C-alpha positions, 0 to 999 in steps of 0.5 A, a space after each residue: 531466553 526462549 524455551 525449546 518446550 514449555 516447562 513441565 507443569 506449565 499451564 500452556 503445556 496442559 493437554 486437552 482432548 478431541 473426539 477419538 479417532 477409531 478406538 484411539 484417544 486423541 489429546 493435544 498440548 502446546 509442547 511441540 517445541 521450537 515451531 513457528 506459524 510464520 515460516 514465510 517471514 524468512 522470505 520477507 526478510 530476504 525481500 526487505 534486505 534486498 530492497 534495503 527499506 528499513 535501513 534507509 528509513 532508519 538512516 532518517 531518524 536521529 538515534 540519541 541512545 548510548 551505542 554501548 548500551 543499545 540492545 536493538 539497533 534502530 533498523 532492527 526495531 523497524 524491521 521487526 515492526 514491518 515484518 509483523 505488519 506484513 504477517 498480519 500482526 498490525 498492533 505493536 502489542 503483538 510484538 510482545 507475543 512474537 519476541 521469541 518466535 523462532 521464525 521472526 528471530 531468524 528473520 532478524 538475524 538472531 539465533 532461535 534459542 539464545 540471546 535477547 528477543 525482539 524489541 518489545 511493544 514499549 520500544 516499538 511505541 517509543 520509536 513510532 512517536 520519536 521521528 520529528 516532522 522533518 525526519 518524517 519528510 525525509 522518510 517520505 522522500 526515501 519511500 519515493 526513492 525506493 519507488 524509483 529504484 525499484 525500476 532497473 532503468 528509468 521508464 520512458 513514461 509512468 502514469 501516477 494515480 492520486 486519490 484520498 481515502 476515508 480513515 475513520 479516527 477513534 478519538 480526538 487525534 491531531 488532524 481529525 476532522 468531521 467530513 460531511 460526505 463520509 459522515 465520519 470524523 476522519 483523516 483523508 490520507 492521500 495515496 499515490 500509486 503507479 497503478 500499472 505495476 501496483 507500486 506504491 509511490 507516496 502516502 501522506 496523512 492529512 486532515 479529514 477535509 477535501 484538499 484545496 487546489 493549492 494544497 493538492 498542487 503543493 503535494 504534487 509539486 513536491 512529489 514530482 520534484 523527488 521523482 525528477 531527481 531520479 528520472 529527469 527524462 521520464 514523462 509523467 501523467 497524473 490521474 485523479 478524480 474531481 478532487 484534483 481537477 483544480 486550476 492550480 493543479 492543472 496550471 502546475 502540470 502544464 507549466 512543467 510538461 506533465 500530462 493529466 486526466 482528471 474528473 470534472 464535476 458537472 455544472 450548468 455551462 457543461 450541461 448546456 454545451 451545444 456539442 454535448 447536448 447534441 450528442 446526448 440527444 442523439 444517444 437518447 433517441 437512438 437508445 429508444 429507437 433500438 429499445 436498448 437498455 443502455 447505450 453509451 456515446 462520447 463527446 468532446 468540447 473546449 471549455 474554460 471555467 471562470 477560475 481557469 486562465 485558458 480553455 481545456 479539452 473536456 471529454 463527456 461520457 454520455 450514457 442513456 438508459 431507461 432511467 434517463 441520461 447520465 453524463 460524466 466529464 473528464 478534463 485532460 491535457 492530452 490532445 491525441 486520442 479519441 474521446 472514448 479512448 481517453 475516458 474508457 481506457 485511460 481515465 477508467 483505469 484509475 479504478 485499479 488504484 482504488 483496489 490498491 488502496 483497499 488492499 493497503 487499508 484492509 489487508 495491511 491495516 494501514 488505517 490503524 492510525 489510532 495514535 494521538 500524535 499526527 506524526 506518530 500516525 504518519 510514521 505508522 502509514 510509512 511502516 505499513 507502506 513498507 509492508 506493502 512493498 514487501 508483499 509486492 516484492 514477494 508477488 513479483 518473485 512468484 513465477 508468472 505461470 502461477 495463479 498466485 502471481 496476481 493474488 491479493 495480499 491476503 491470499 499471499 499471506 495465507 498461502 505463502 507466509 502462514 506456513 508452519 515450520 520447525 526450527 532445529 538448531 545444532 552446533 554448526 547449523 540451523 535447519 528450518 523444516 517445513 511441512 512435507 505436505 505444504 501445498 505451495 512448496 514449489 512456489 515457496 522454493 521458487 520465491 526463496 531462489 529468486 530472492 537469494 542474495 547474489 554472492 559477493 
């Protein structure tokens, strides 16, 4: 049972001193009563219930427990874990300290001063390891469904960025593999984002080696199949770096009417292409004649590798500088648009996906994949992606005129979630008293209003 204040004589209530202010002695103690330092978790709870993320994920997992003896429902267990991750408590161990936090109790629909607390760390860990491979596949399909239903109407077109990222392992976990490029034993999970809107689409844990063409094509095929169930008419464009510019991937996209823009590694045939050589020489000469530090030109050609069944459009970005020539290549199915537009506007926009991956990893700690089981680590990746969705929804509810409307997740956590509050429970109501001097009170109130459930 939670205590309103620490018991008298408890070590946690022992006072300690600070330098005096004027002539007044300054002492402190952890005896302030029923307070929470995560008042913004109530906003997250509203966002989660609006989207129904944890309820949908929990429906994918078999629950063999005796219903008459269940204390914590499965969706509440997942909800507590996701809310904790979003607030910066990425370890299941943190749940032991948060079990009786009044803010988290309210977010889980529990009274702040009575009844059992939140699920403990052992319970969290058991359920992280519980889902089977088939159940995890269903949960990943649910995450794609959440992405599709986040749009009020099917969009005419979307561009999906696919990339993998180095996730360093902490031991000999399943699927861990030495990667010579990164110089680490790691996973290389695949992330897919709708980069234009910042929406996460799918996250897949996989071994630490670069995906083959057949593997990449298989992942994209399954992803497209799930999206087509909701959006049969939406035009899809896939964008990625050279890891995904494989013949199997391009052939699949062409057969199924999907456009693509992929990076393409250089080779001797491309370097010797007459059209590219002509533009590169002209670029280098013009840079020297005008004494420019850097000059950029573009060229395009048709090229077909031996492993390809046809020729495809190749865009070359040619950059001449005092250090020499730097040429980058892109292969695309798009027939319209200039070479400059396709490279600078379309392909380079995938750089934003790398920023989203960094937020997912560093600001929501999705690289905390330290379980031995690959299934448990995939489960963690799903939970951290659910936390990403909550932060995305909170940001969407912020008035567009506010600077926080485009803030990163770490900033939103500091400014909106880490808000101290006193929880006061009486016989007829519960009141949450936030600080009168809260600098973001207007934004907090606007988010709460935007996420308020519609009366039924």
